HTML snippet that shows the backbone in 3Dmol.js (N, CA, C, O; Angstrom):
<script src="https://3Dmol.org/build/3Dmol-min.js"></script>
<div id="view" style="width:600px;height:400px;position:relative"></div>
<script>
const pdb = `
ATOM      1  N   MET A   1     119.917  49.099  67.084  1.00  0.00           N
ATOM      2  CA  MET A   1     119.246  50.062  67.928  1.00  0.00           C
ATOM      3  C   MET A   1     119.763  49.902  69.355  1.00  0.00           C
ATOM      4  O   MET A   1     119.979  48.784  69.824  1.00  0.00           O
ATOM      5  N   GLN A   2     119.957  51.024  70.038  1.00  0.00           N
ATOM      6  CA  GLN A   2     120.394  50.995  71.429  1.00  0.00           C
ATOM      7  C   GLN A   2     119.240  51.420  72.330  1.00  0.00           C
ATOM      8  O   GLN A   2     118.361  52.181  71.927  1.00  0.00           O
ATOM      9  N   TRP A   3     119.265  50.909  73.558  1.00  0.00           N
ATOM     10  CA  TRP A   3     118.157  51.105  74.491  1.00  0.00           C
ATOM     11  C   TRP A   3     118.635  51.733  75.799  1.00  0.00           C
ATOM     12  O   TRP A   3     119.803  51.627  76.173  1.00  0.00           O
ATOM     13  N   GLU A   4     117.703  52.385  76.476  1.00  0.00           N
ATOM     14  CA  GLU A   4     117.921  52.775  77.864  1.00  0.00           C
ATOM     15  C   GLU A   4     116.869  52.051  78.695  1.00  0.00           C
ATOM     16  O   GLU A   4     115.799  51.704  78.195  1.00  0.00           O
ATOM     17  N   TYR A   5     117.182  51.829  79.967  1.00  0.00           N
ATOM     18  CA  TYR A   5     116.334  50.991  80.817  1.00  0.00           C
ATOM     19  C   TYR A   5     115.996  51.706  82.119  1.00  0.00           C
ATOM     20  O   TYR A   5     116.731  52.577  82.586  1.00  0.00           O
ATOM     21  N   GLN A   6     114.854  51.309  82.692  1.00  0.00           N
ATOM     22  CA  GLN A   6     114.439  51.763  84.012  1.00  0.00           C
ATOM     23  C   GLN A   6     113.920  50.566  84.791  1.00  0.00           C
ATOM     24  O   GLN A   6     113.481  49.566  84.224  1.00  0.00           O
ATOM     25  N   GLN A   7     113.987  50.702  86.111  1.00  0.00           N
ATOM     26  CA  GLN A   7     113.463  49.674  87.001  1.00  0.00           C
ATOM     27  C   GLN A   7     112.546  50.342  88.025  1.00  0.00           C
ATOM     28  O   GLN A   7     112.880  51.387  88.582  1.00  0.00           O
ATOM     29  N   ALA A   8     111.389  49.728  88.264  1.00  0.00           N
ATOM     30  CA  ALA A   8     110.457  50.229  89.263  1.00  0.00           C
ATOM     31  C   ALA A   8     110.015  49.064  90.147  1.00  0.00           C
ATOM     32  O   ALA A   8     109.788  47.952  89.670  1.00  0.00           O
ATOM     33  N   VAL A   9     109.898  49.344  91.434  1.00  0.00           N
ATOM     34  CA  VAL A   9     109.424  48.339  92.383  1.00  0.00           C
ATOM     35  C   VAL A   9     108.162  48.878  93.042  1.00  0.00           C
ATOM     36  O   VAL A   9     108.148  49.973  93.606  1.00  0.00           O
ATOM     37  N   PHE A  10     107.106  48.080  92.955  1.00  0.00           N
ATOM     38  CA  PHE A  10     105.832  48.425  93.579  1.00  0.00           C
ATOM     39  C   PHE A  10     105.590  47.518  94.776  1.00  0.00           C
ATOM     40  O   PHE A  10     105.913  46.331  94.746  1.00  0.00           O
ATOM     41  N   THR A  11     105.020  48.088  95.826  1.00  0.00           N
ATOM     42  CA  THR A  11     104.679  47.335  97.034  1.00  0.00           C
ATOM     43  C   THR A  11     103.189  47.516  97.296  1.00  0.00           C
ATOM     44  O   THR A  11     102.643  48.608  97.139  1.00  0.00           O
ATOM     45  N   TRP A  12     102.539  46.420  97.702  1.00  0.00           N
ATOM     46  CA  TRP A  12     101.111  46.473  98.025  1.00  0.00           C
ATOM     47  C   TRP A  12     100.939  47.259  99.310  1.00  0.00           C
ATOM     48  O   TRP A  12     101.531  46.920 100.335  1.00  0.00           O
ATOM     49  N   LEU A  13     100.133  48.305  99.260  1.00  0.00           N
ATOM     50  CA  LEU A  13      99.874  49.161 100.412  1.00  0.00           C
ATOM     51  C   LEU A  13      98.373  49.350 100.533  1.00  0.00           C
ATOM     52  O   LEU A  13      97.752  50.026  99.712  1.00  0.00           O
ATOM     53  N   GLU A  14      97.798  48.749 101.560  1.00  0.00           N
ATOM     54  CA  GLU A  14      96.368  48.802 101.822  1.00  0.00           C
ATOM     55  C   GLU A  14      95.575  48.260 100.639  1.00  0.00           C
ATOM     56  O   GLU A  14      95.394  47.047 100.533  1.00  0.00           O
ATOM     57  N   GLU A  15      95.101  49.125  99.750  1.00  0.00           N
ATOM     58  CA  GLU A  15      94.223  48.663  98.662  1.00  0.00           C
ATOM     59  C   GLU A  15      94.802  48.844  97.269  1.00  0.00           C
ATOM     60  O   GLU A  15      94.083  48.689  96.281  1.00  0.00           O
ATOM     61  N   SER A  16      96.095  49.170  97.168  1.00  0.00           N
ATOM     62  CA  SER A  16      96.651  49.393  95.822  1.00  0.00           C
ATOM     63  C   SER A  16      98.161  49.165  95.818  1.00  0.00           C
ATOM     64  O   SER A  16      98.820  49.183  96.858  1.00  0.00           O
ATOM     65  N   TRP A  17      98.682  48.952  94.616  1.00  0.00           N
ATOM     66  CA  TRP A  17     100.123  48.866  94.416  1.00  0.00           C
ATOM     67  C   TRP A  17     100.661  50.287  94.345  1.00  0.00           C
ATOM     68  O   TRP A  17     100.133  51.117  93.605  1.00  0.00           O
ATOM     69  N   ARG A  18     101.721  50.574  95.120  1.00  0.00           N
ATOM     70  CA  ARG A  18     102.331  51.906  95.146  1.00  0.00           C
ATOM     71  C   ARG A  18     103.796  51.823  94.757  1.00  0.00           C
ATOM     72  O   ARG A  18     104.497  50.885  95.136  1.00  0.00           O
ATOM     73  N   LEU A  19     104.258  52.817  93.991  1.00  0.00           N
ATOM     74  CA  LEU A  19     105.653  52.890  93.603  1.00  0.00           C
ATOM     75  C   LEU A  19     106.500  53.065  94.861  1.00  0.00           C
ATOM     76  O   LEU A  19     106.328  54.032  95.603  1.00  0.00           O
ATOM     77  N   HIS A  20     107.416  52.125  95.095  1.00  0.00           N
ATOM     78  CA  HIS A  20     108.238  52.109  96.304  1.00  0.00           C
ATOM     79  C   HIS A  20     109.685  52.506  95.983  1.00  0.00           C
ATOM     80  O   HIS A  20     110.288  53.308  96.696  1.00  0.00           O
ATOM     81  N   TYR A  21     110.231  51.939  94.910  1.00  0.00           N
ATOM     82  CA  TYR A  21     111.590  52.275  94.463  1.00  0.00           C
ATOM     83  C   TYR A  21     111.555  52.579  92.969  1.00  0.00           C
ATOM     84  O   TYR A  21     110.843  51.930  92.203  1.00  0.00           O
ATOM     85  N   PHE A  22     112.333  53.573  92.578  1.00  0.00           N
ATOM     86  CA  PHE A  22     112.466  53.882  91.163  1.00  0.00           C
ATOM     87  C   PHE A  22     113.944  54.024  90.858  1.00  0.00           C
ATOM     88  O   PHE A  22     114.622  54.886  91.418  1.00  0.00           O
ATOM     89  N   ASN A  23     114.450  53.165  89.956  1.00  0.00           N
ATOM     90  CA  ASN A  23     115.875  53.120  89.636  1.00  0.00           C
ATOM     91  C   ASN A  23     116.724  53.034  90.908  1.00  0.00           C
ATOM     92  O   ASN A  23     117.693  53.772  91.084  1.00  0.00           O
ATOM     93  N   ASN A  24     116.327  52.111  91.783  1.00  0.00           N
ATOM     94  CA  ASN A  24     117.045  51.775  93.027  1.00  0.00           C
ATOM     95  C   ASN A  24     117.040  52.863  94.084  1.00  0.00           C
ATOM     96  O   ASN A  24     117.826  52.794  95.029  1.00  0.00           O
ATOM     97  N   GLU A  25     116.185  53.861  93.957  1.00  0.00           N
ATOM     98  CA  GLU A  25     116.061  54.889  94.988  1.00  0.00           C
ATOM     99  C   GLU A  25     114.652  54.855  95.561  1.00  0.00           C
ATOM    100  O   GLU A  25     113.670  54.799  94.822  1.00  0.00           O
ATOM    101  N   GLU A  26     114.565  54.889  96.886  1.00  0.00           N
ATOM    102  CA  GLU A  26     113.261  54.839  97.537  1.00  0.00           C
ATOM    103  C   GLU A  26     112.489  56.127  97.270  1.00  0.00           C
ATOM    104  O   GLU A  26     113.039  57.226  97.350  1.00  0.00           O
ATOM    105  N   VAL A  27     111.216  55.972  96.955  1.00  0.00           N
ATOM    106  CA  VAL A  27     110.336  57.103  96.693  1.00  0.00           C
ATOM    107  C   VAL A  27     109.880  57.676  98.037  1.00  0.00           C
ATOM    108  O   VAL A  27     109.402  56.942  98.903  1.00  0.00           O
ATOM    109  N   ARG A  28     110.029  58.977  98.201  1.00  0.00           N
ATOM    110  CA  ARG A  28     109.632  59.618  99.460  1.00  0.00           C
ATOM    111  C   ARG A  28     108.140  59.456  99.717  1.00  0.00           C
ATOM    112  O   ARG A  28     107.325  59.593  98.805  1.00  0.00           O
ATOM    113  N   ASN A  29     107.798  59.169 100.944  1.00  0.00           N
ATOM    114  CA  ASN A  29     106.414  59.088 101.429  1.00  0.00           C
ATOM    115  C   ASN A  29     105.559  58.052 100.705  1.00  0.00           C
ATOM    116  O   ASN A  29     104.332  58.160 100.697  1.00  0.00           O
ATOM    117  N   TRP A  30     106.202  57.039 100.092  1.00  0.00           N
ATOM    118  CA  TRP A  30     105.439  56.005  99.399  1.00  0.00           C
ATOM    119  C   TRP A  30     104.493  55.297 100.375  1.00  0.00           C
ATOM    120  O   TRP A  30     103.377  54.931 100.008  1.00  0.00           O
ATOM    121  N   ASP A  31     104.945  55.108 101.619  1.00  0.00           N
ATOM    122  CA  ASP A  31     104.160  54.365 102.605  1.00  0.00           C
ATOM    123  C   ASP A  31     103.000  55.177 103.168  1.00  0.00           C
ATOM    124  O   ASP A  31     102.216  54.664 103.967  1.00  0.00           O
ATOM    125  N   GLN A  32     102.885  56.429 102.763  1.00  0.00           N
ATOM    126  CA  GLN A  32     101.758  57.271 103.145  1.00  0.00           C
ATOM    127  C   GLN A  32     100.795  57.454 101.970  1.00  0.00           C
ATOM    128  O   GLN A  32      99.901  58.300 102.006  1.00  0.00           O
ATOM    129  N   GLY A  33     100.998  56.639 100.924  1.00  0.00           N
ATOM    130  CA  GLY A  33     100.117  56.696  99.763  1.00  0.00           C
ATOM    131  C   GLY A  33     100.361  57.892  98.874  1.00  0.00           C
ATOM    132  O   GLY A  33      99.474  58.294  98.121  1.00  0.00           O
ATOM    133  N   GLN A  34     101.569  58.482  98.946  1.00  0.00           N
ATOM    134  CA  GLN A  34     101.866  59.690  98.176  1.00  0.00           C
ATOM    135  C   GLN A  34     102.716  59.419  96.941  1.00  0.00           C
ATOM    136  O   GLN A  34     103.301  60.340  96.373  1.00  0.00           O
ATOM    137  N   SER A  35     102.784  58.161  96.526  1.00  0.00           N
ATOM    138  CA  SER A  35     103.491  57.833  95.288  1.00  0.00           C
ATOM    139  C   SER A  35     102.467  57.325  94.274  1.00  0.00           C
ATOM    140  O   SER A  35     101.347  56.978  94.649  1.00  0.00           O
ATOM    141  N   PRO A  36     102.839  57.278  92.997  1.00  0.00           N
ATOM    142  CA  PRO A  36     101.878  56.856  91.969  1.00  0.00           C
ATOM    143  C   PRO A  36     101.390  55.417  92.185  1.00  0.00           C
ATOM    144  O   PRO A  36     102.128  54.557  92.666  1.00  0.00           O
ATOM    145  N   THR A  37     100.137  55.186  91.818  1.00  0.00           N
ATOM    146  CA  THR A  37      99.632  53.819  91.787  1.00  0.00           C
ATOM    147  C   THR A  37     100.215  53.125  90.558  1.00  0.00           C
ATOM    148  O   THR A  37     100.765  53.771  89.667  1.00  0.00           O
ATOM    149  N   LEU A  38     100.088  51.823  90.528  1.00  0.00           N
ATOM    150  CA  LEU A  38     100.614  51.048  89.407  1.00  0.00           C
ATOM    151  C   LEU A  38     100.014  51.506  88.085  1.00  0.00           C
ATOM    152  O   LEU A  38     100.744  51.735  87.121  1.00  0.00           O
ATOM    153  N   THR A  39      98.704  51.639  88.030  1.00  0.00           N
ATOM    154  CA  THR A  39      98.031  52.033  86.789  1.00  0.00           C
ATOM    155  C   THR A  39      98.471  53.416  86.331  1.00  0.00           C
ATOM    156  O   THR A  39      98.760  53.615  85.151  1.00  0.00           O
ATOM    157  N   ASP A  40      98.525  54.375  87.254  1.00  0.00           N
ATOM    158  CA  ASP A  40      98.949  55.728  86.892  1.00  0.00           C
ATOM    159  C   ASP A  40     100.389  55.731  86.380  1.00  0.00           C
ATOM    160  O   ASP A  40     100.702  56.412  85.404  1.00  0.00           O
ATOM    161  N   PHE A  41     101.262  54.970  87.039  1.00  0.00           N
ATOM    162  CA  PHE A  41     102.663  54.918  86.631  1.00  0.00           C
ATOM    163  C   PHE A  41     102.816  54.293  85.247  1.00  0.00           C
ATOM    164  O   PHE A  41     103.559  54.809  84.413  1.00  0.00           O
ATOM    165  N   LEU A  42     102.112  53.178  84.997  1.00  0.00           N
ATOM    166  CA  LEU A  42     102.196  52.519  83.689  1.00  0.00           C
ATOM    167  C   LEU A  42     101.717  53.450  82.575  1.00  0.00           C
ATOM    168  O   LEU A  42     102.336  53.515  81.513  1.00  0.00           O
ATOM    169  N   ASN A  43     100.627  54.166  82.810  1.00  0.00           N
ATOM    170  CA  ASN A  43     100.128  55.114  81.805  1.00  0.00           C
ATOM    171  C   ASN A  43     101.135  56.230  81.546  1.00  0.00           C
ATOM    172  O   ASN A  43     101.351  56.617  80.398  1.00  0.00           O
ATOM    173  N   GLN A  44     101.752  56.750  82.612  1.00  0.00           N
ATOM    174  CA  GLN A  44     102.756  57.803  82.462  1.00  0.00           C
ATOM    175  C   GLN A  44     103.970  57.291  81.686  1.00  0.00           C
ATOM    176  O   GLN A  44     104.476  57.979  80.799  1.00  0.00           O
ATOM    177  N   GLN A  45     104.433  56.097  82.015  1.00  0.00           N
ATOM    178  CA  GLN A  45     105.576  55.529  81.310  1.00  0.00           C
ATOM    179  C   GLN A  45     105.266  55.351  79.822  1.00  0.00           C
ATOM    180  O   GLN A  45     106.094  55.676  78.972  1.00  0.00           O
ATOM    181  N   GLY A  46     104.091  54.844  79.512  1.00  0.00           N
ATOM    182  CA  GLY A  46     103.693  54.667  78.120  1.00  0.00           C
ATOM    183  C   GLY A  46     103.658  55.977  77.355  1.00  0.00           C
ATOM    184  O   GLY A  46     104.103  56.044  76.209  1.00  0.00           O
ATOM    185  N   ARG A  47     103.132  57.019  77.985  1.00  0.00           N
ATOM    186  CA  ARG A  47     103.099  58.337  77.330  1.00  0.00           C
ATOM    187  C   ARG A  47     104.501  58.866  77.060  1.00  0.00           C
ATOM    188  O   ARG A  47     104.714  59.635  76.122  1.00  0.00           O
ATOM    189  N   ASN A  48     105.453  58.451  77.887  1.00  0.00           N
ATOM    190  CA  ASN A  48     106.838  58.912  77.724  1.00  0.00           C
ATOM    191  C   ASN A  48     107.682  57.966  76.878  1.00  0.00           C
ATOM    192  O   ASN A  48     108.905  58.102  76.828  1.00  0.00           O
ATOM    193  N   GLY A  49     107.040  57.008  76.214  1.00  0.00           N
ATOM    194  CA  GLY A  49     107.741  56.135  75.281  1.00  0.00           C
ATOM    195  C   GLY A  49     108.384  54.896  75.888  1.00  0.00           C
ATOM    196  O   GLY A  49     109.119  54.189  75.200  1.00  0.00           O
ATOM    197  N   TRP A  50     108.121  54.618  77.169  1.00  0.00           N
ATOM    198  CA  TRP A  50     108.697  53.442  77.827  1.00  0.00           C
ATOM    199  C   TRP A  50     107.811  52.232  77.617  1.00  0.00           C
ATOM    200  O   TRP A  50     106.586  52.323  77.686  1.00  0.00           O
ATOM    201  N   GLU A  51     108.445  51.098  77.358  1.00  0.00           N
ATOM    202  CA  GLU A  51     107.748  49.824  77.141  1.00  0.00           C
ATOM    203  C   GLU A  51     108.061  48.887  78.306  1.00  0.00           C
ATOM    204  O   GLU A  51     109.224  48.689  78.656  1.00  0.00           O
ATOM    205  N   LEU A  52     107.021  48.317  78.900  1.00  0.00           N
ATOM    206  CA  LEU A  52     107.207  47.319  79.957  1.00  0.00           C
ATOM    207  C   LEU A  52     107.734  46.045  79.325  1.00  0.00           C
ATOM    208  O   LEU A  52     107.106  45.490  78.423  1.00  0.00           O
ATOM    209  N   ILE A  53     108.894  45.572  79.795  1.00  0.00           N
ATOM    210  CA  ILE A  53     109.479  44.369  79.198  1.00  0.00           C
ATOM    211  C   ILE A  53     109.459  43.180  80.148  1.00  0.00           C
ATOM    212  O   ILE A  53     109.613  42.039  79.712  1.00  0.00           O
ATOM    213  N   SER A  54     109.269  43.434  81.452  1.00  0.00           N
ATOM    214  CA  SER A  54     109.237  42.330  82.398  1.00  0.00           C
ATOM    215  C   SER A  54     108.589  42.780  83.693  1.00  0.00           C
ATOM    216  O   SER A  54     108.804  43.902  84.151  1.00  0.00           O
ATOM    217  N   ALA A  55     107.793  41.897  84.278  1.00  0.00           N
ATOM    218  CA  ALA A  55     107.195  42.137  85.597  1.00  0.00           C
ATOM    219  C   ALA A  55     107.388  40.868  86.423  1.00  0.00           C
ATOM    220  O   ALA A  55     106.925  39.792  86.046  1.00  0.00           O
ATOM    221  N   ILE A  56     108.071  41.007  87.544  1.00  0.00           N
ATOM    222  CA  ILE A  56     108.422  39.853  88.362  1.00  0.00           C
ATOM    223  C   ILE A  56     107.804  40.009  89.745  1.00  0.00           C
ATOM    224  O   ILE A  56     108.190  40.908  90.493  1.00  0.00           O
ATOM    225  N   PRO A  57     106.847  39.146  90.097  1.00  0.00           N
ATOM    226  CA  PRO A  57     106.299  39.207  91.456  1.00  0.00           C
ATOM    227  C   PRO A  57     107.304  38.636  92.448  1.00  0.00           C
ATOM    228  O   PRO A  57     107.993  37.658  92.156  1.00  0.00           O
ATOM    229  N   GLU A  58     107.379  39.246  93.606  1.00  0.00           N
ATOM    230  CA  GLU A  58     108.238  38.753  94.680  1.00  0.00           C
ATOM    231  C   GLU A  58     107.325  38.339  95.823  1.00  0.00           C
ATOM    232  O   GLU A  58     106.494  39.120  96.286  1.00  0.00           O
ATOM    233  N   TYR A  59     107.490  37.108  96.267  1.00  0.00           N
ATOM    234  CA  TYR A  59     106.556  36.505  97.205  1.00  0.00           C
ATOM    235  C   TYR A  59     107.086  36.500  98.624  1.00  0.00           C
ATOM    236  O   TYR A  59     108.292  36.453  98.867  1.00  0.00           O
ATOM    237  N   GLU A  60     106.150  36.548  99.546  1.00  0.00           N
ATOM    238  CA  GLU A  60     106.443  36.438 100.962  1.00  0.00           C
ATOM    239  C   GLU A  60     105.535  35.366 101.537  1.00  0.00           C
ATOM    240  O   GLU A  60     104.339  35.337 101.246  1.00  0.00           O
ATOM    241  N   LEU A  61     106.101  34.482 102.356  1.00  0.00           N
ATOM    242  CA  LEU A  61     105.309  33.420 102.964  1.00  0.00           C
ATOM    243  C   LEU A  61     104.522  33.983 104.138  1.00  0.00           C
ATOM    244  O   LEU A  61     105.098  34.537 105.074  1.00  0.00           O
ATOM    245  N   GLN A  62     103.222  33.842 104.082  1.00  0.00           N
ATOM    246  CA  GLN A  62     102.341  34.256 105.171  1.00  0.00           C
ATOM    247  C   GLN A  62     101.922  33.007 105.936  1.00  0.00           C
ATOM    248  O   GLN A  62     101.322  32.099 105.361  1.00  0.00           O
ATOM    249  N   LYS A  63     102.234  32.956 107.228  1.00  0.00           N
ATOM    250  CA  LYS A  63     101.890  31.788 108.038  1.00  0.00           C
ATOM    251  C   LYS A  63     100.746  32.135 108.984  1.00  0.00           C
ATOM    252  O   LYS A  63     100.646  33.259 109.476  1.00  0.00           O
ATOM    253  N   ARG A  64      99.898  31.161 109.226  1.00  0.00           N
ATOM    254  CA  ARG A  64      98.832  31.342 110.211  1.00  0.00           C
ATOM    255  C   ARG A  64      98.540  30.004 110.869  1.00  0.00           C
ATOM    256  O   ARG A  64      98.633  28.952 110.235  1.00  0.00           O
ATOM    257  N   THR A  65      98.190  30.054 112.133  1.00  0.00           N
ATOM    258  CA  THR A  65      97.863  28.848 112.880  1.00  0.00           C
ATOM    259  C   THR A  65      96.427  28.451 112.555  1.00  0.00           C
ATOM    260  O   THR A  65      95.515  29.277 112.613  1.00  0.00           O
ATOM    261  N   VAL A  66      96.237  27.183 112.215  1.00  0.00           N
ATOM    262  CA  VAL A  66      94.897  26.699 111.870  1.00  0.00           C
ATOM    263  C   VAL A  66      94.399  25.661 112.876  1.00  0.00           C
ATOM    264  O   VAL A  66      93.291  25.145 112.733  1.00  0.00           O
ATOM    265  N   GLY A  67      95.186  25.360 113.867  1.00  0.00           N
ATOM    266  CA  GLY A  67      94.801  24.399 114.893  1.00  0.00           C
ATOM    267  C   GLY A  67      96.004  24.081 115.749  1.00  0.00           C
ATOM    268  O   GLY A  67      97.117  24.504 115.435  1.00  0.00           O
ATOM    269  N   PRO A  68      95.803  23.343 116.827  1.00  0.00           N
ATOM    270  CA  PRO A  68      96.918  23.009 117.709  1.00  0.00           C
ATOM    271  C   PRO A  68      98.015  22.256 116.943  1.00  0.00           C
ATOM    272  O   PRO A  68      97.794  21.153 116.443  1.00  0.00           O
ATOM    273  N   GLY A  69      99.177  22.864 116.866  1.00  0.00           N
ATOM    274  CA  GLY A  69     100.299  22.228 116.196  1.00  0.00           C
ATOM    275  C   GLY A  69     100.272  22.296 114.689  1.00  0.00           C
ATOM    276  O   GLY A  69     101.138  21.709 114.039  1.00  0.00           O
ATOM    277  N   TYR A  70      99.308  22.993 114.105  1.00  0.00           N
ATOM    278  CA  TYR A  70      99.203  23.079 112.644  1.00  0.00           C
ATOM    279  C   TYR A  70      99.349  24.526 112.187  1.00  0.00           C
ATOM    280  O   TYR A  70      98.688  25.430 112.698  1.00  0.00           O
ATOM    281  N   ILE A  71     100.214  24.714 111.232  1.00  0.00           N
ATOM    282  CA  ILE A  71     100.416  26.040 110.649  1.00  0.00           C
ATOM    283  C   ILE A  71     100.217  25.927 109.145  1.00  0.00           C
ATOM    284  O   ILE A  71     100.807  25.068 108.490  1.00  0.00           O
ATOM    285  N   ALA A  72      99.398  26.783 108.621  1.00  0.00           N
ATOM    286  CA  ALA A  72      99.177  26.821 107.172  1.00  0.00           C
ATOM    287  C   ALA A  72      99.943  28.017 106.616  1.00  0.00           C
ATOM    288  O   ALA A  72     100.104  29.034 107.291  1.00  0.00           O
ATOM    289  N   GLY A  73     100.402  27.884 105.408  1.00  0.00           N
ATOM    290  CA  GLY A  73     101.120  28.986 104.785  1.00  0.00           C
ATOM    291  C   GLY A  73     100.640  29.207 103.366  1.00  0.00           C
ATOM    292  O   GLY A  73     100.180  28.288 102.689  1.00  0.00           O
ATOM    293  N   SER A  74     100.757  30.417 102.947  1.00  0.00           N
ATOM    294  CA  SER A  74     100.453  30.738 101.564  1.00  0.00           C
ATOM    295  C   SER A  74     101.442  31.806 101.114  1.00  0.00           C
ATOM    296  O   SER A  74     101.928  32.602 101.918  1.00  0.00           O
ATOM    297  N   HIS A  75     101.723  31.809  99.848  1.00  0.00           N
ATOM    298  CA  HIS A  75     102.654  32.784  99.297  1.00  0.00           C
ATOM    299  C   HIS A  75     101.859  33.918  98.666  1.00  0.00           C
ATOM    300  O   HIS A  75     101.043  33.702  97.770  1.00  0.00           O
ATOM    301  N   LEU A  76     102.111  35.118  99.144  1.00  0.00           N
ATOM    302  CA  LEU A  76     101.423  36.288  98.630  1.00  0.00           C
ATOM    303  C   LEU A  76     102.428  37.212  97.960  1.00  0.00           C
ATOM    304  O   LEU A  76     103.493  37.490  98.512  1.00  0.00           O
ATOM    305  N   ALA A  77     102.091  37.679  96.786  1.00  0.00           N
ATOM    306  CA  ALA A  77     102.957  38.651  96.116  1.00  0.00           C
ATOM    307  C   ALA A  77     102.710  39.999  96.780  1.00  0.00           C
ATOM    308  O   ALA A  77     101.629  40.576  96.661  1.00  0.00           O
ATOM    309  N   ASN A  78     103.731  40.493  97.483  1.00  0.00           N
ATOM    310  CA  ASN A  78     103.578  41.807  98.112  1.00  0.00           C
ATOM    311  C   ASN A  78     104.474  42.851  97.461  1.00  0.00           C
ATOM    312  O   ASN A  78     104.416  44.033  97.802  1.00  0.00           O
ATOM    313  N   THR A  79     105.303  42.406  96.522  1.00  0.00           N
ATOM    314  CA  THR A  79     106.185  43.316  95.790  1.00  0.00           C
ATOM    315  C   THR A  79     106.217  42.899  94.323  1.00  0.00           C
ATOM    316  O   THR A  79     106.201  41.710  94.004  1.00  0.00           O
ATOM    317  N   MET A  80     106.263  43.882  93.443  1.00  0.00           N
ATOM    318  CA  MET A  80     106.328  43.623  92.005  1.00  0.00           C
ATOM    319  C   MET A  80     107.473  44.458  91.424  1.00  0.00           C
ATOM    320  O   MET A  80     107.477  45.684  91.537  1.00  0.00           O
ATOM    321  N   ARG A  81     108.442  43.781  90.802  1.00  0.00           N
ATOM    322  CA  ARG A  81     109.583  44.458  90.189  1.00  0.00           C
ATOM    323  C   ARG A  81     109.337  44.520  88.684  1.00  0.00           C
ATOM    324  O   ARG A  81     109.032  43.503  88.061  1.00  0.00           O
ATOM    325  N   MET A  82     109.470  45.710  88.102  1.00  0.00           N
ATOM    326  CA  MET A  82     109.179  45.907  86.686  1.00  0.00           C
ATOM    327  C   MET A  82     110.355  46.570  85.984  1.00  0.00           C
ATOM    328  O   MET A  82     111.044  47.420  86.548  1.00  0.00           O
ATOM    329  N   PHE A  83     110.565  46.157  84.741  1.00  0.00           N
ATOM    330  CA  PHE A  83     111.646  46.709  83.922  1.00  0.00           C
ATOM    331  C   PHE A  83     111.048  47.303  82.655  1.00  0.00           C
ATOM    332  O   PHE A  83     110.140  46.733  82.050  1.00  0.00           O
ATOM    333  N   PHE A  84     111.576  48.462  82.264  1.00  0.00           N
ATOM    334  CA  PHE A  84     111.098  49.192  81.098  1.00  0.00           C
ATOM    335  C   PHE A  84     112.280  49.509  80.184  1.00  0.00           C
ATOM    336  O   PHE A  84     113.425  49.591  80.629  1.00  0.00           O
ATOM    337  N   LYS A  85     111.976  49.687  78.889  1.00  0.00           N
ATOM    338  CA  LYS A  85     113.018  50.116  77.955  1.00  0.00           C
ATOM    339  C   LYS A  85     112.397  51.054  76.937  1.00  0.00           C
ATOM    340  O   LYS A  85     111.187  51.059  76.714  1.00  0.00           O
ATOM    341  N   ARG A  86     113.275  51.855  76.322  1.00  0.00           N
ATOM    342  CA  ARG A  86     112.896  52.702  75.187  1.00  0.00           C
ATOM    343  C   ARG A  86     114.144  52.977  74.386  1.00  0.00           C
ATOM    344  O   ARG A  86     115.250  52.944  74.924  1.00  0.00           O
ATOM    345  N   PRO A  87     113.978  53.250  73.096  1.00  0.00           N
ATOM    346  CA  PRO A  87     115.158  53.530  72.261  1.00  0.00           C
ATOM    347  C   PRO A  87     115.859  54.802  72.713  1.00  0.00           C
ATOM    348  O   PRO A  87     115.223  55.773  73.124  1.00  0.00           O
ATOM    349  N   LEU A  88     117.182  54.772  72.628  1.00  0.00           N
ATOM    350  CA  LEU A  88     117.952  56.000  72.897  1.00  0.00           C
ATOM    351  C   LEU A  88     117.666  57.007  71.793  1.00  0.00           C
ATOM    352  O   LEU A  88     117.498  56.628  70.634  1.00  0.00           O
ATOM    353  N   PRO A  89     117.609  58.281  72.144  1.00  0.00           N
ATOM    354  CA  PRO A  89     117.343  59.307  71.103  1.00  0.00           C
ATOM    355  C   PRO A  89     118.479  59.416  70.107  1.00  0.00           C
ATOM    356  O   PRO A  89     118.411  60.224  69.180  1.00  0.00           O
TER     357      PRO A  89
END
`;
const viewer = $3Dmol.createViewer("view");
viewer.addModel(pdb, "pdb");
viewer.setStyle({}, {cartoon: {color: "spectrum"}});
viewer.zoomTo();
viewer.render();
</script>
């Protein structure tokens, strides 16, 4: 069996994950909340026969000062890269 693949990148925007890149192209107006949410996109992909095969969180170090000379850091996933596949027709 042969497969075709897609890649989607979601970025956390305010209160939800928003589609930021699709197949390496930036989605217009994603930063204004005008792209699909993660849940809506996953449901649409499933209806179209696409299977999620991998989801990779990408982390960014968030630093904050907690006292004189002390900085605390935590890693927050602010981007999620996802890969999909479906059989070729």
